[in-house]
Jmol script that loads the backbone (N, CA, C; Angstrom):
load data "model"
ATOM      1  N   MET A   1       0.809  -1.196  -0.001  1.00  0.00           N
ATOM      2  CA  MET A   1       0.000   0.000   0.001  1.00  0.00           C
ATOM      3  C   MET A   1       0.849   1.252  -0.002  1.00  0.00           C
ATOM      4  N   ASN A   2       2.026   1.187  -0.534  1.00  0.00           N
ATOM      5  CA  ASN A   2       2.913   2.335  -0.580  1.00  0.00           C
ATOM      6  C   ASN A   2       2.466   3.267  -1.691  1.00  0.00           C
ATOM      7  N   GLN A   3       2.040   4.468  -1.331  1.00  0.00           N
ATOM      8  CA  GLN A   3       1.540   5.438  -2.284  1.00  0.00           C
ATOM      9  C   GLN A   3       2.234   6.770  -2.073  1.00  0.00           C
ATOM     10  N   SER A   4       2.043   7.642  -3.023  1.00  0.00           N
ATOM     11  CA  SER A   4       2.592   8.991  -2.922  1.00  0.00           C
ATOM     12  C   SER A   4       2.026   9.715  -1.711  1.00  0.00           C
ATOM     13  N   ALA A   5       2.849  10.519  -1.089  1.00  0.00           N
ATOM     14  CA  ALA A   5       2.437  11.232   0.117  1.00  0.00           C
ATOM     15  C   ALA A   5       1.315  12.232  -0.156  1.00  0.00           C
ATOM     16  N   GLY A   6       1.306  12.861  -1.307  1.00  0.00           N
ATOM     17  CA  GLY A   6       0.226  13.790  -1.635  1.00  0.00           C
ATOM     18  C   GLY A   6       0.427  15.143  -0.987  1.00  0.00           C
ATOM     19  N   THR A   7      -0.496  16.036  -1.233  1.00  0.00           N
ATOM     20  CA  THR A   7      -0.349  17.406  -0.786  1.00  0.00           C
ATOM     21  C   THR A   7      -0.765  17.629   0.658  1.00  0.00           C
ATOM     22  N   HIS A   8      -1.494  16.712   1.261  1.00  0.00           N
ATOM     23  CA  HIS A   8      -1.983  16.899   2.620  1.00  0.00           C
ATOM     24  C   HIS A   8      -1.153  16.156   3.663  1.00  0.00           C
ATOM     25  N   SER A   9       0.025  15.697   3.303  1.00  0.00           N
ATOM     26  CA  SER A   9       0.777  14.808   4.183  1.00  0.00           C
ATOM     27  C   SER A   9       1.110  15.435   5.529  1.00  0.00           C
ATOM     28  N   HIS A  10       1.484  16.702   5.563  1.00  0.00           N
ATOM     29  CA  HIS A  10       1.856  17.306   6.842  1.00  0.00           C
ATOM     30  C   HIS A  10       0.659  17.426   7.772  1.00  0.00           C
ATOM     31  N   GLY A  11      -0.506  17.781   7.245  1.00  0.00           N
ATOM     32  CA  GLY A  11      -1.712  17.862   8.059  1.00  0.00           C
ATOM     33  C   GLY A  11      -2.137  16.513   8.596  1.00  0.00           C
ATOM     34  N   VAL A  12      -1.964  15.474   7.801  1.00  0.00           N
ATOM     35  CA  VAL A  12      -2.343  14.125   8.212  1.00  0.00           C
ATOM     36  C   VAL A  12      -1.473  13.648   9.363  1.00  0.00           C
ATOM     37  N   LEU A  13      -0.218  13.990   9.353  1.00  0.00           N
ATOM     38  CA  LEU A  13       0.696  13.488  10.381  1.00  0.00           C
ATOM     39  C   LEU A  13       0.316  13.931  11.786  1.00  0.00           C
ATOM     40  N   ASP A  14      -0.320  15.074  11.908  1.00  0.00           N
ATOM     41  CA  ASP A  14      -0.703  15.575  13.216  1.00  0.00           C
ATOM     42  C   ASP A  14      -2.218  15.530  13.439  1.00  0.00           C
ATOM     43  N   ALA A  15      -2.930  14.916  12.510  1.00  0.00           N
ATOM     44  CA  ALA A  15      -4.380  14.769  12.632  1.00  0.00           C
ATOM     45  C   ALA A  15      -4.704  13.658  13.630  1.00  0.00           C
ATOM     46  N   HIS A  16      -5.967  13.592  14.003  1.00  0.00           N
ATOM     47  CA  HIS A  16      -6.435  12.488  14.856  1.00  0.00           C
ATOM     48  C   HIS A  16      -7.120  11.476  13.953  1.00  0.00           C
ATOM     49  N   VAL A  17      -6.597  10.270  13.958  1.00  0.00           N
ATOM     50  CA  VAL A  17      -7.124   9.194  13.131  1.00  0.00           C
ATOM     51  C   VAL A  17      -7.864   8.228  14.042  1.00  0.00           C
ATOM     52  N   THR A  18      -9.102   7.948  13.696  1.00  0.00           N
ATOM     53  CA  THR A  18      -9.884   7.005  14.489  1.00  0.00           C
ATOM     54  C   THR A  18     -10.485   5.940  13.581  1.00  0.00           C
ATOM     55  N   ILE A  19     -10.736   4.812  14.176  1.00  0.00           N
ATOM     56  CA  ILE A  19     -11.411   3.721  13.482  1.00  0.00           C
ATOM     57  C   ILE A  19     -12.883   3.812  13.863  1.00  0.00           C
ATOM     58  N   PRO A  20     -13.754   4.041  12.887  1.00  0.00           N
ATOM     59  CA  PRO A  20     -15.177   4.212  13.209  1.00  0.00           C
ATOM     60  C   PRO A  20     -15.797   2.925  13.768  1.00  0.00           C
ATOM     61  N   ASP A  21     -16.933   3.087  14.407  1.00  0.00           N
ATOM     62  CA  ASP A  21     -17.623   1.953  15.014  1.00  0.00           C
ATOM     63  C   ASP A  21     -18.042   0.900  13.991  1.00  0.00           C
ATOM     64  N   HIS A  22     -18.226   1.307  12.744  1.00  0.00           N
ATOM     65  CA  HIS A  22     -18.658   0.344  11.723  1.00  0.00           C
ATOM     66  C   HIS A  22     -17.495  -0.444  11.115  1.00  0.00           C
ATOM     67  N   VAL A  23     -16.303  -0.289  11.678  1.00  0.00           N
ATOM     68  CA  VAL A  23     -15.128  -1.023  11.200  1.00  0.00           C
ATOM     69  C   VAL A  23     -14.585  -1.868  12.347  1.00  0.00           C
ATOM     70  N   VAL A  24     -14.428  -3.144  12.078  1.00  0.00           N
ATOM     71  CA  VAL A  24     -13.852  -4.066  13.070  1.00  0.00           C
ATOM     72  C   VAL A  24     -12.680  -4.783  12.419  1.00  0.00           C
ATOM     73  N   PHE A  25     -11.704  -5.146  13.246  1.00  0.00           N
ATOM     74  CA  PHE A  25     -10.574  -5.889  12.701  1.00  0.00           C
ATOM     75  C   PHE A  25     -10.038  -6.874  13.716  1.00  0.00           C
ATOM     76  N   ARG A  26      -9.403  -7.893  13.180  1.00  0.00           N
ATOM     77  CA  ARG A  26      -8.798  -8.917  14.025  1.00  0.00           C
ATOM     78  C   ARG A  26      -7.491  -9.344  13.388  1.00  0.00           C
ATOM     79  N   SER A  27      -6.468  -9.438  14.214  1.00  0.00           N
ATOM     80  CA  SER A  27      -5.148  -9.816  13.727  1.00  0.00           C
ATOM     81  C   SER A  27      -4.904 -11.307  13.922  1.00  0.00           C
ATOM     82  N   PHE A  28      -4.320 -11.905  12.910  1.00  0.00           N
ATOM     83  CA  PHE A  28      -3.886 -13.290  12.920  1.00  0.00           C
ATOM     84  C   PHE A  28      -2.387 -13.288  12.624  1.00  0.00           C
ATOM     85  N   PRO A  29      -1.694 -14.400  12.796  1.00  0.00           N
ATOM     86  CA  PRO A  29      -0.240 -14.392  12.573  1.00  0.00           C
ATOM     87  C   PRO A  29       0.190 -13.895  11.196  1.00  0.00           C
ATOM     88  N   ASN A  30      -0.532 -14.228  10.144  1.00  0.00           N
ATOM     89  CA  ASN A  30      -0.106 -13.864   8.794  1.00  0.00           C
ATOM     90  C   ASN A  30      -0.954 -12.799   8.128  1.00  0.00           C
ATOM     91  N   GLU A  31      -1.983 -12.305   8.825  1.00  0.00           N
ATOM     92  CA  GLU A  31      -2.881 -11.351   8.194  1.00  0.00           C
ATOM     93  C   GLU A  31      -3.747 -10.668   9.248  1.00  0.00           C
ATOM     94  N   THR A  32      -4.136  -9.440   8.958  1.00  0.00           N
ATOM     95  CA  THR A  32      -5.164  -8.753   9.734  1.00  0.00           C
ATOM     96  C   THR A  32      -6.362  -8.606   8.815  1.00  0.00           C
ATOM     97  N   VAL A  33      -7.514  -9.024   9.316  1.00  0.00           N
ATOM     98  CA  VAL A  33      -8.747  -8.939   8.537  1.00  0.00           C
ATOM     99  C   VAL A  33      -9.543  -7.752   9.061  1.00  0.00           C
ATOM    100  N   VAL A  34      -9.924  -6.862   8.158  1.00  0.00           N
ATOM    101  CA  VAL A  34     -10.683  -5.659   8.496  1.00  0.00           C
ATOM    102  C   VAL A  34     -12.026  -5.757   7.787  1.00  0.00           C
ATOM    103  N   LEU A  35     -13.104  -5.517   8.524  1.00  0.00           N
ATOM    104  CA  LEU A  35     -14.444  -5.577   7.962  1.00  0.00           C
ATOM    105  C   LEU A  35     -15.132  -4.231   8.123  1.00  0.00           C
ATOM    106  N   ASN A  36     -15.599  -3.704   7.009  1.00  0.00           N
ATOM    107  CA  ASN A  36     -16.413  -2.495   7.016  1.00  0.00           C
ATOM    108  C   ASN A  36     -17.864  -2.972   7.068  1.00  0.00           C
ATOM    109  N   LEU A  37     -18.494  -2.837   8.222  1.00  0.00           N
ATOM    110  CA  LEU A  37     -19.858  -3.330   8.405  1.00  0.00           C
ATOM    111  C   LEU A  37     -20.876  -2.585   7.550  1.00  0.00           C
ATOM    112  N   GLU A  38     -20.584  -1.344   7.182  1.00  0.00           N
ATOM    113  CA  GLU A  38     -21.508  -0.582   6.335  1.00  0.00           C
ATOM    114  C   GLU A  38     -21.512  -1.090   4.902  1.00  0.00           C
ATOM    115  N   SER A  39     -20.348  -1.404   4.378  1.00  0.00           N
ATOM    116  CA  SER A  39     -20.261  -1.857   2.988  1.00  0.00           C
ATOM    117  C   SER A  39     -20.291  -3.379   2.877  1.00  0.00           C
ATOM    118  N   GLY A  40     -19.993  -4.066   3.981  1.00  0.00           N
ATOM    119  CA  GLY A  40     -19.919  -5.524   3.960  1.00  0.00           C
ATOM    120  C   GLY A  40     -18.638  -6.050   3.339  1.00  0.00           C
ATOM    121  N   LYS A  41     -17.674  -5.174   3.094  1.00  0.00           N
ATOM    122  CA  LYS A  41     -16.425  -5.584   2.454  1.00  0.00           C
ATOM    123  C   LYS A  41     -15.360  -5.946   3.488  1.00  0.00           C
ATOM    124  N   TYR A  42     -14.666  -7.054   3.198  1.00  0.00           N
ATOM    125  CA  TYR A  42     -13.505  -7.472   3.978  1.00  0.00           C
ATOM    126  C   TYR A  42     -12.252  -6.951   3.297  1.00  0.00           C
ATOM    127  N   HIS A  43     -11.261  -6.622   4.100  1.00  0.00           N
ATOM    128  CA  HIS A  43      -9.973  -6.174   3.582  1.00  0.00           C
ATOM    129  C   HIS A  43      -8.896  -6.957   4.321  1.00  0.00           C
ATOM    130  N   GLY A  44      -7.971  -7.526   3.585  1.00  0.00           N
ATOM    131  CA  GLY A  44      -6.863  -8.257   4.187  1.00  0.00           C
ATOM    132  C   GLY A  44      -5.612  -7.400   4.207  1.00  0.00           C
ATOM    133  N   LEU A  45      -4.969  -7.343   5.353  1.00  0.00           N
ATOM    134  CA  LEU A  45      -3.727  -6.572   5.501  1.00  0.00           C
ATOM    135  C   LEU A  45      -2.589  -7.522   5.828  1.00  0.00           C
ATOM    136  N   ASN A  46      -1.425  -7.288   5.235  1.00  0.00           N
ATOM    137  CA  ASN A  46      -0.263  -8.096   5.594  1.00  0.00           C
ATOM    138  C   ASN A  46       0.162  -7.737   7.017  1.00  0.00           C
ATOM    139  N   PRO A  47       1.066  -8.512   7.629  1.00  0.00           N
ATOM    140  CA  PRO A  47       1.436  -8.251   9.027  1.00  0.00           C
ATOM    141  C   PRO A  47       1.951  -6.834   9.290  1.00  0.00           C
ATOM    142  N   THR A  48       2.709  -6.269   8.365  1.00  0.00           N
ATOM    143  CA  THR A  48       3.224  -4.909   8.554  1.00  0.00           C
ATOM    144  C   THR A  48       2.088  -3.894   8.544  1.00  0.00           C
ATOM    145  N   SER A  49       1.189  -4.008   7.580  1.00  0.00           N
ATOM    146  CA  SER A  49       0.043  -3.102   7.523  1.00  0.00           C
ATOM    147  C   SER A  49      -0.868  -3.282   8.735  1.00  0.00           C
ATOM    148  N   GLY A  50      -1.037  -4.516   9.165  1.00  0.00           N
ATOM    149  CA  GLY A  50      -1.836  -4.775  10.369  1.00  0.00           C
ATOM    150  C   GLY A  50      -1.232  -4.109  11.590  1.00  0.00           C
ATOM    151  N   ARG A  51       0.078  -4.128  11.689  1.00  0.00           N
ATOM    152  CA  ARG A  51       0.759  -3.479  12.807  1.00  0.00           C
ATOM    153  C   ARG A  51       0.612  -1.967  12.721  1.00  0.00           C
ATOM    154  N   MET A  52       0.644  -1.432  11.501  1.00  0.00           N
ATOM    155  CA  MET A  52       0.445   0.006  11.315  1.00  0.00           C
ATOM    156  C   MET A  52      -0.960   0.408  11.764  1.00  0.00           C
ATOM    157  N   LEU A  53      -1.958  -0.394  11.416  1.00  0.00           N
ATOM    158  CA  LEU A  53      -3.331  -0.109  11.838  1.00  0.00           C
ATOM    159  C   LEU A  53      -3.446  -0.144  13.357  1.00  0.00           C
ATOM    160  N   GLU A  54      -2.830  -1.115  13.970  1.00  0.00           N
ATOM    161  CA  GLU A  54      -2.865  -1.219  15.435  1.00  0.00           C
ATOM    162  C   GLU A  54      -2.186  -0.012  16.078  1.00  0.00           C
ATOM    163  N   ALA A  55      -1.070   0.430  15.515  1.00  0.00           N
ATOM    164  CA  ALA A  55      -0.365   1.595  16.064  1.00  0.00           C
ATOM    165  C   ALA A  55      -1.222   2.852  15.924  1.00  0.00           C
ATOM    166  N   LEU A  56      -1.925   2.995  14.808  1.00  0.00           N
ATOM    167  CA  LEU A  56      -2.827   4.136  14.635  1.00  0.00           C
ATOM    168  C   LEU A  56      -3.972   4.088  15.642  1.00  0.00           C
ATOM    169  N   ARG A  57      -4.511   2.902  15.872  1.00  0.00           N
ATOM    170  CA  ARG A  57      -5.602   2.764  16.837  1.00  0.00           C
ATOM    171  C   ARG A  57      -5.125   3.130  18.242  1.00  0.00           C
ATOM    172  N   LYS A  58      -3.937   2.695  18.558  1.00  0.00           N
ATOM    173  CA  LYS A  58      -3.389   2.910  19.904  1.00  0.00           C
ATOM    174  C   LYS A  58      -3.038   4.380  20.164  1.00  0.00           C
ATOM    175  N   THR A  59      -2.402   5.027  19.205  1.00  0.00           N
ATOM    176  CA  THR A  59      -1.910   6.390  19.438  1.00  0.00           C
ATOM    177  C   THR A  59      -2.845   7.457  18.910  1.00  0.00           C
ATOM    178  N   ASP A  60      -3.559   7.194  17.858  1.00  0.00           N
ATOM    179  CA  ASP A  60      -4.510   8.030  17.129  1.00  0.00           C
ATOM    180  C   ASP A  60      -3.885   9.229  16.419  1.00  0.00           C
ATOM    181  N   VAL A  61      -2.593   9.431  16.548  1.00  0.00           N
ATOM    182  CA  VAL A  61      -1.899  10.509  15.825  1.00  0.00           C
ATOM    183  C   VAL A  61      -0.780   9.864  14.991  1.00  0.00           C
ATOM    184  N   PRO A  62      -0.863   9.988  13.674  1.00  0.00           N
ATOM    185  CA  PRO A  62       0.103   9.317  12.807  1.00  0.00           C
ATOM    186  C   PRO A  62       1.571   9.588  13.135  1.00  0.00           C
ATOM    187  N   ARG A  63       1.914  10.802  13.486  1.00  0.00           N
ATOM    188  CA  ARG A  63       3.324  11.091  13.787  1.00  0.00           C
ATOM    189  C   ARG A  63       3.819  10.255  14.974  1.00  0.00           C
ATOM    190  N   ARG A  64       2.987  10.125  16.000  1.00  0.00           N
ATOM    191  CA  ARG A  64       3.372   9.293  17.156  1.00  0.00           C
ATOM    192  C   ARG A  64       3.427   7.819  16.778  1.00  0.00           C
ATOM    193  N   ALA A  65       2.472   7.385  15.972  1.00  0.00           N
ATOM    194  CA  ALA A  65       2.471   5.990  15.509  1.00  0.00           C
ATOM    195  C   ALA A  65       3.743   5.707  14.713  1.00  0.00           C
ATOM    196  N   ALA A  66       4.144   6.647  13.861  1.00  0.00           N
ATOM    197  CA  ALA A  66       5.342   6.469  13.043  1.00  0.00           C
ATOM    198  C   ALA A  66       6.595   6.351  13.907  1.00  0.00           C
ATOM    199  N   MET A  67       6.682   7.143  14.965  1.00  0.00           N
ATOM    200  CA  MET A  67       7.850   7.049  15.852  1.00  0.00           C
ATOM    201  C   MET A  67       7.918   5.670  16.502  1.00  0.00           C
ATOM    202  N   GLU A  68       6.772   5.186  16.951  1.00  0.00           N
ATOM    203  CA  GLU A  68       6.713   3.861  17.562  1.00  0.00           C
ATOM    204  C   GLU A  68       7.100   2.778  16.556  1.00  0.00           C
ATOM    205  N   LEU A  69       6.574   2.876  15.344  1.00  0.00           N
ATOM    206  CA  LEU A  69       6.850   1.881  14.311  1.00  0.00           C
ATOM    207  C   LEU A  69       8.302   1.926  13.845  1.00  0.00           C
ATOM    208  N   ALA A  70       8.879   3.113  13.732  1.00  0.00           N
ATOM    209  CA  ALA A  70      10.275   3.236  13.312  1.00  0.00           C
ATOM    210  C   ALA A  70      11.190   2.532  14.299  1.00  0.00           C
ATOM    211  N   THR A  71      10.905   2.707  15.578  1.00  0.00           N
ATOM    212  CA  THR A  71      11.695   2.031  16.611  1.00  0.00           C
ATOM    213  C   THR A  71      11.496   0.521  16.528  1.00  0.00           C
ATOM    214  N   GLU A  72      10.259   0.112  16.434  1.00  0.00           N
ATOM    215  CA  GLU A  72       9.935  -1.315  16.394  1.00  0.00           C
ATOM    216  C   GLU A  72      10.556  -2.022  15.184  1.00  0.00           C
ATOM    217  N   PHE A  73      10.453  -1.394  14.011  1.00  0.00           N
ATOM    218  CA  PHE A  73      10.952  -2.022  12.782  1.00  0.00           C
ATOM    219  C   PHE A  73      12.409  -1.692  12.478  1.00  0.00           C
ATOM    220  N   GLY A  74      13.014  -0.787  13.243  1.00  0.00           N
ATOM    221  CA  GLY A  74      14.398  -0.409  13.001  1.00  0.00           C
ATOM    222  C   GLY A  74      14.592   0.266  11.653  1.00  0.00           C
ATOM    223  N   GLN A  75      13.627   1.109  11.267  1.00  0.00           N
ATOM    224  CA  GLN A  75      13.670   1.792   9.985  1.00  0.00           C
ATOM    225  C   GLN A  75      13.749   3.302  10.209  1.00  0.00           C
ATOM    226  N   PRO A  76      14.277   4.045   9.218  1.00  0.00           N
ATOM    227  CA  PRO A  76      14.321   5.510   9.340  1.00  0.00           C
ATOM    228  C   PRO A  76      12.911   6.093   9.446  1.00  0.00           C
ATOM    229  N   ILE A  77      12.759   7.090  10.278  1.00  0.00           N
ATOM    230  CA  ILE A  77      11.450   7.700  10.507  1.00  0.00           C
ATOM    231  C   ILE A  77      10.849   8.239   9.208  1.00  0.00           C
ATOM    232  N   ASP A  78      11.669   8.804   8.313  1.00  0.00           N
ATOM    233  CA  ASP A  78      11.144   9.346   7.054  1.00  0.00           C
ATOM    234  C   ASP A  78      10.493   8.266   6.205  1.00  0.00           C
ATOM    235  N   ARG A  79      11.080   7.089   6.187  1.00  0.00           N
ATOM    236  CA  ARG A  79      10.499   5.986   5.419  1.00  0.00           C
ATOM    237  C   ARG A  79       9.160   5.561   6.023  1.00  0.00           C
ATOM    238  N   ILE A  80       9.114   5.448   7.337  1.00  0.00           N
ATOM    239  CA  ILE A  80       7.878   5.055   8.009  1.00  0.00           C
ATOM    240  C   ILE A  80       6.800   6.114   7.801  1.00  0.00           C
ATOM    241  N   LEU A  81       7.162   7.381   7.921  1.00  0.00           N
ATOM    242  CA  LEU A  81       6.189   8.456   7.707  1.00  0.00           C
ATOM    243  C   LEU A  81       5.593   8.388   6.305  1.00  0.00           C
ATOM    244  N   ASN A  82       6.429   8.210   5.307  1.00  0.00           N
ATOM    245  CA  ASN A  82       5.965   8.136   3.927  1.00  0.00           C
ATOM    246  C   ASN A  82       5.033   6.935   3.730  1.00  0.00           C
ATOM    247  N   ASP A  83       5.432   5.774   4.245  1.00  0.00           N
ATOM    248  CA  ASP A  83       4.599   4.575   4.128  1.00  0.00           C
ATOM    249  C   ASP A  83       3.277   4.752   4.869  1.00  0.00           C
ATOM    250  N   LEU A  84       3.329   5.367   6.032  1.00  0.00           N
ATOM    251  CA  LEU A  84       2.129   5.553   6.842  1.00  0.00           C
ATOM    252  C   LEU A  84       1.149   6.524   6.166  1.00  0.00           C
ATOM    253  N   ILE A  85       1.669   7.568   5.546  1.00  0.00           N
ATOM    254  CA  ILE A  85       0.798   8.516   4.833  1.00  0.00           C
ATOM    255  C   ILE A  85       0.060   7.809   3.701  1.00  0.00           C
ATOM    256  N   GLY A  86       0.764   6.997   2.945  1.00  0.00           N
ATOM    257  CA  GLY A  86       0.122   6.236   1.870  1.00  0.00           C
ATOM    258  C   GLY A  86      -0.908   5.258   2.410  1.00  0.00           C
ATOM    259  N   PHE A  87      -0.583   4.608   3.512  1.00  0.00           N
ATOM    260  CA  PHE A  87      -1.490   3.654   4.153  1.00  0.00           C
ATOM    261  C   PHE A  87      -2.759   4.353   4.633  1.00  0.00           C
ATOM    262  N   ILE A  88      -2.594   5.500   5.270  1.00  0.00           N
ATOM    263  CA  ILE A  88      -3.739   6.273   5.764  1.00  0.00           C
ATOM    264  C   ILE A  88      -4.629   6.695   4.601  1.00  0.00           C
ATOM    265  N   SER A  89      -4.033   7.135   3.514  1.00  0.00           N
ATOM    266  CA  SER A  89      -4.800   7.534   2.340  1.00  0.00           C
ATOM    267  C   SER A  89      -5.637   6.368   1.821  1.00  0.00           C
ATOM    268  N   ASP A  90      -5.045   5.193   1.779  1.00  0.00           N
ATOM    269  CA  ASP A  90      -5.751   4.010   1.304  1.00  0.00           C
ATOM    270  C   ASP A  90      -6.887   3.616   2.259  1.00  0.00           C
ATOM    271  N   LEU A  91      -6.629   3.652   3.557  1.00  0.00           N
ATOM    272  CA  LEU A  91      -7.672   3.329   4.536  1.00  0.00           C
ATOM    273  C   LEU A  91      -8.830   4.314   4.450  1.00  0.00           C
ATOM    274  N   LYS A  92      -8.519   5.590   4.283  1.00  0.00           N
ATOM    275  CA  LYS A  92      -9.542   6.632   4.176  1.00  0.00           C
ATOM    276  C   LYS A  92     -10.399   6.396   2.937  1.00  0.00           C
ATOM    277  N   ARG A  93      -9.754   6.092   1.821  1.00  0.00           N
ATOM    278  CA  ARG A  93     -10.464   5.840   0.573  1.00  0.00           C
ATOM    279  C   ARG A  93     -11.424   4.655   0.714  1.00  0.00           C
ATOM    280  N   ARG A  94     -11.057   3.681   1.509  1.00  0.00           N
ATOM    281  CA  ARG A  94     -11.897   2.496   1.718  1.00  0.00           C
ATOM    282  C   ARG A  94     -12.939   2.672   2.831  1.00  0.00           C
ATOM    283  N   GLY A  95     -12.934   3.829   3.479  1.00  0.00           N
ATOM    284  CA  GLY A  95     -13.894   4.083   4.547  1.00  0.00           C
ATOM    285  C   GLY A  95     -13.584   3.361   5.839  1.00  0.00           C
ATOM    286  N   LEU A  96     -12.294   3.057   6.063  1.00  0.00           N
ATOM    287  CA  LEU A  96     -11.897   2.284   7.238  1.00  0.00           C
ATOM    288  C   LEU A  96     -11.382   3.138   8.388  1.00  0.00           C
ATOM    289  N   ILE A  97     -11.155   4.423   8.145  1.00  0.00           N
ATOM    290  CA  ILE A  97     -10.728   5.342   9.194  1.00  0.00           C
ATOM    291  C   ILE A  97     -11.427   6.683   9.012  1.00  0.00           C
ATOM    292  N   GLN A  98     -11.376   7.493  10.049  1.00  0.00           N
ATOM    293  CA  GLN A  98     -11.845   8.871  10.006  1.00  0.00           C
ATOM    294  C   GLN A  98     -10.672   9.749  10.405  1.00  0.00           C
ATOM    295  N   ILE A  99     -10.588  10.918   9.793  1.00  0.00           N
ATOM    296  CA  ILE A  99      -9.495  11.853  10.074  1.00  0.00           C
ATOM    297  C   ILE A  99     -10.093  13.174  10.495  1.00  0.00           C
ATOM    298  N   GLU A 100      -9.597  13.700  11.635  1.00  0.00           N
ATOM    299  CA  GLU A 100     -10.011  15.000  12.138  1.00  0.00           C
ATOM    300  C   GLU A 100      -8.795  15.906  12.223  1.00  0.00           C
ATOM    301  N   ASP A 101      -8.974  17.194  12.001  1.00  0.00           N
ATOM    302  CA  ASP A 101      -7.895  18.191  12.048  1.00  0.00           C
ATOM    303  C   ASP A 101      -6.834  17.947  10.991  1.00  0.00           C
ATOM    304  N   GLY A 102      -7.225  17.422   9.876  1.00  0.00           N
ATOM    305  CA  GLY A 102      -6.318  17.163   8.766  1.00  0.00           C
ATOM    306  C   GLY A 102      -7.120  16.513   7.688  1.00  0.00           C
ATOM    307  N   GLY A 103      -6.482  16.037   6.671  1.00  0.00           N
ATOM    308  CA  GLY A 103      -7.235  15.361   5.634  1.00  0.00           C
ATOM    309  C   GLY A 103      -6.355  14.660   4.650  1.00  0.00           C
ATOM    310  N   VAL A 104      -6.935  13.729   3.980  1.00  0.00           N
ATOM    311  CA  VAL A 104      -6.250  13.002   2.916  1.00  0.00           C
ATOM    312  C   VAL A 104      -7.041  13.193   1.658  1.00  0.00           C
TER     313      VAL A 104
END
end "model"
wireframe off; spacefill off
backbone 0.3
color backbone group
């Protein structure tokens, strides 16, 4: 899910990202399954994307989630930020997250 950061990337990094009540997810060893109850669509996430979703749920601010993930994965913060922005954009497009005080 690596996508271009886009023009709203700085606003997204400090926005509040929440998972709406109509979205549920469960992590398994090789996949995280996300269900949008409004659309009835399932989405499969690889382990890295599943961990990114969990970090967003836990911290609710992408910049903080990125710091946690960079430490956990031993990757440069800039790479994690770029990947996370693309991931957030994809989740937003699918109706799996809500963003306040920023936008994608």
